[in-house]
N, C-alpha and C positions, 0 to 999 in steps of 0.2 A: 241629574247634575254631572254637568262636565268635571273631570278630573282635573284638578289643578296642578298636580305634579308632571314633571316631564318623564314619567315612566309609570308603567301599570303595577301597581302593587302586587295584584294576584300573580302576574308573571313573574315579579321579582322574588315573591316568596317560594314559587315554584321552582325557580332557579336555584335558592339556598336550599330547599328540600333535597334536590337532586344531586346538590354538591355535598351535603352531608351524608346522603346514601352512598355515593361513590367514596367519599373518605371513609367512611365506615367498613365499606367492603375491601378497600384498599388495604386498609391496617390490617385486616383479618387474612387477606391474601398474603401480605408481606411476611406476617407471622409465621405461615406455614412454608415459605419459600426458601428454599436452600440455593446457595451460589449456582447460578444457571451456567451450564456446561456449553463448550463449543459443540460443532456438530461431531467431533471426534468421528470423521470418516475412517474406517480400519486402515492402519498404517503399520511399518515397520523401521525402526532406524537401521539404516545400511551404512553410515558413517559418522563417526563422533570425532571432533577434536577440540581441546579446549572447551569453550563454553556452547559451540554450536553443535549441531545436529542435523543431517542429513537424512528426510523421512521419505520412505515411499508408500504411496498410497495404493489401497487395493479395491478395485470397482468390484460389482456384482458379476461382472463378466469380464474374461481376459481380455486385454486391450488388442486393439487391431491396428494400431500406428507401430512401424518399424524402429522410429527413432525416439527415443525417450525425452521428455520434457522437463526441463529443470526450472522451477520458480525461483527467481532471486527477488526477495523481499526488501524492502526499506529498513534501516537500521534502528529507525525513530518509533515504530510500535512493533508488536509482535506480529507474527505472520499468520495468525489465525483468522484475520480479516477475509482471507481465501477460504475459510472454511469455517464460518461462522454458525450456521445452524443447517439443518439438513435441508430446509428449503431456499436458502440463501448461501451457496457454497460453489465457488467458482472450480475448486478442486472436484466436489462431487459431479457437477455436471461437465465438466472435463473429461472425468473417467467414463461418464456415461456415453459420451461421444467416441469413445474407443481410444483416448490417448494414454499413455503411460507417464504417471505424474509423479515427479519428485519435487522436493522444497526444502529450501535451506531455513533452517530455525537457528537465527544468531544466538540466541538466549540472552542472558542479561550480563553485561558488563561489570565488572566490580574495580577495586583500586588495581589489581594484577594487571588489567587491560590498559590502564593510563596512557601509556606511550604507544599503544596498537597506532598504525599509521594507514593511511590509505592503500599503499603497496602492500601491508599485510593482508587487508580485507580482499584486494583485487587480485593481486598478484601471487598472494599465499592462500587465504582460506578458499577464495572463489575459485582458483584454478585447480586447488586439490580436490572439491566437490566435485567440479566437472570431469576430472580423471578418475573419480571412485565411480561416477554413472558410467563413463565411458567403459571402464574395465567391466562392470557387471554385465553391459550388453554387447562388449567386444566390437565396439564402434570405433571410427577415429573421430567422428563429430555428432554433437547432440542438438538439440533445440533447446534454445533459452528464451525464457519470458520473465523480462524484468519489468518491476512494479514501482513506481516513483523514483525513489533515490536508488532502489535495486535496479531501475531500467537506466540510470545512469551509470551504475557500477556496471552493467551488461554492456552499453555501448564502449566504455572504457577496454573492459576484457576483449571483446570482439574485435575491437581496432589492434590490440596488442596479440591477442593469439587467435587468430580467424580461422586457423586450420582446425581447431575445436569446436567451432559452433556452425551448424549447417544452415538454420535458419533462426532469425532474431527476432523476437516481439517485445514491444514495449507498450506499457499501459501508465497512461496519466504521468509520464516521464518529463522532467524538465532538461531542455535542451538548449534554448537561449534563455539565461538567467536574467536578462535586463530588457525584456520587453517591458513597455510602459505600466501595463495593467498588473505587474507582477509586485503585490504589497510585500509580501514577504521578503522579496530581493531589496525593495526600497528600504525596509526596516534594518535589514543587516548591513546594507553597502557602507554604512558609516559606523559598523561596530568596530571598536577596539578588542578584536578576537584574541589578541594574544594576552592583553590584561584579562579578559573574560575566562580564558581557559588557564591562566597562570594563575588566577585566584581561586577558580572552583575546582580545578582538576577535571574529573569525568563531570560532564553536564547533567544535572539532575533530571528525571524525566518529570517531576513537578513542574519545573520551570520550562521546561519544552511544551507541556501540555498546555500552560498557562499562555504562550505566546500564540500557539494554534487556536485556543478559544478567543482570544481577544481580537483576532482578525476578524471575526463575526460577534462582538460582545452581545448584542441583544438577541441575535437568534440561537446562541449555542450557550448562553448563560442565563437566559430570563425565559426565552419563548418556549423552548423544549420542556422545561420544568412546569410552566403553567398548563401546556399542552398535556403534560401527564396526569392531571386529573381526569382528563376524558378517557383515559384507559385503565384506572384503577381499580374499576372492579371486572376487568377482562384480565383473567389470569395469564391466558397465552400471549395477551399484548404486553402486560406488564413483564413478563418474563422475556420478551423480546427486546424491550426497553432496558432492562437490568444487565441484559448480555452485551449489548452493546455498550453500555457505560463501564462495565466490568472491561471491554476491550481498550476504549478510550483511555482509561485510567491506569491499566496494567501495563505500563509502558517500560521499557528498559533507559537506564541511563546511557549516555552517550560517552565512548572512549574519547577522552580530551583531545589528544593529538589529531586523531581523524578528523573531529568535528573542526578544530582550528584550519586544518587542509581543506576541508570540504567547503567551508564559509569563504577561506582565502582565495581558492583556486576558482570554484565554482559561482558562488553568489557574488563576489566581489570583483573578481579578474575575469570574469564568464571565458575561461580559457577553452573550454570544450567546444565553442564555436569559433574561438578566435585562432585555433589551431597551435596554441603555445602551450598545452597541457602534458605534463609528462607525470607517469605514475611510477614511482621507483625508478627513475631515470630512462624509463620507457615512454617514448612520445606517444601521445593519442593522437590519431589522426582519423576523424571519422570517415575520410576519403577511403581509407583502407577496408571499410566495411562493404564488401561487394556481395555477400549472400543476400538472399532475399529479407526484406526488412517489411514487419507490418506495425505500423503505429496507431495505438489507440488512445482517443484523449475524449476528455468529459467537455462538453460544452459550457457547463456551468460550474467549474471547477475553479474554488477561489484560491486554492494552494498551489495548482500547476495551470496557471491559464493556456488556452487552447493555443494560443500565438506562441506560448514556450516550448509547446511538443511540437507545433506544426513545422517550426524550424529545421526539424531533423530532416525533411526531405530535402532541403538545401544543400545539405552538408555531406549526406553519405554518399559512398562511391557505387552504389548498387543502382543497377537499370529496372530492377523489380522492388519497387517502392509501392508500399499501399497505405492510405490514411483509412482510420475508420472513426468517425465523429459518433458519439454516444450522446445522447440528451439524459443529462444528469451531471451529477457533481462527482466530488472526488471518492466520497465514500459509496455513493449511490450506483456505480459503475461496478461494484460487486455484490451489492445486496439488494437492489431494486428488483422487482418482478420483472420489469423489461431487460435488466441486464442479464438475469438467469435465462430469458428467452432467447437473447440476441447475441450476447457476447460468445459464450463458449462454444455454440455451433458456428459461428464466425471465424473463432481462431482455428477449430478443427477443420473446418473446409480448406480455409487457406493453408494449412498445413499439408492435408490430403492432397491437394492440387500440386503439391510441390514435391511429391514422393515421400 
């Protein structure tokens, strides 16, 4: 007899049984699981100021690079995406290539940081972090690796203090904030940021996370949790999933005044490419960046569209400018298998070829 139903009952029962088994295994796995740790590549604190810490990482062998590399991460998430887990760690892979790696951990702003400005972050904190690394190595200039908003900070810093930067690397860094495909920019361009900051003070991390998640609401709020069912019975994959969730939702609040300035000057005014940006009264002219620049962007980035990053090549003053397009997204550029295989060696080879 032909089955009048639009599905096979036997297959449906088998799927239900598989789901129940995965769910039962997942509950058991979750009960026995502690909060997943990050990679915790061996490191020591070499500089502290207020909330921030500069970490110096230790590889399995001494570095071969003569010039230290300082990673400047964004303020909107913790810097541990660069050292998420042992097999997905930009830091660990750079160390394996022979780089001498430092990282700024900005910490968690609180009410005492409400009035911190971009001048405080760039001409203050970042400058003193650079000086701390320069002093440790007795060098005039170091290499900078700026990531996302930290890349924008690094561009500003290099334009203002070019004598302290030997080579500059930017990763998934917004430069032109008014490209047509920049959804985040379209959202913020009509924001009354003065009312927003004056009302909230520091910007809550939960609100920032909600904004980022609603850029892709189905993918980031539904599909990934539906897909979670497929790995519930795999303790290793489940741990990896929870570690990523920990990083996403363990985010710092944003210092209100710096947030106000960043939205007004970068997202709304697009002053970085307009040539009208000043930080602490100091002009930021990308044409003053004459040292070698490596610009790495992700082709499927929904937070920093490729065109927003590609614009850098039209504005810097260097004749030694290199672009590297990565097939992936904003987060995949750090944690995917392809990224681990391709990006750190490319960075190291680019730096090595420039002394």
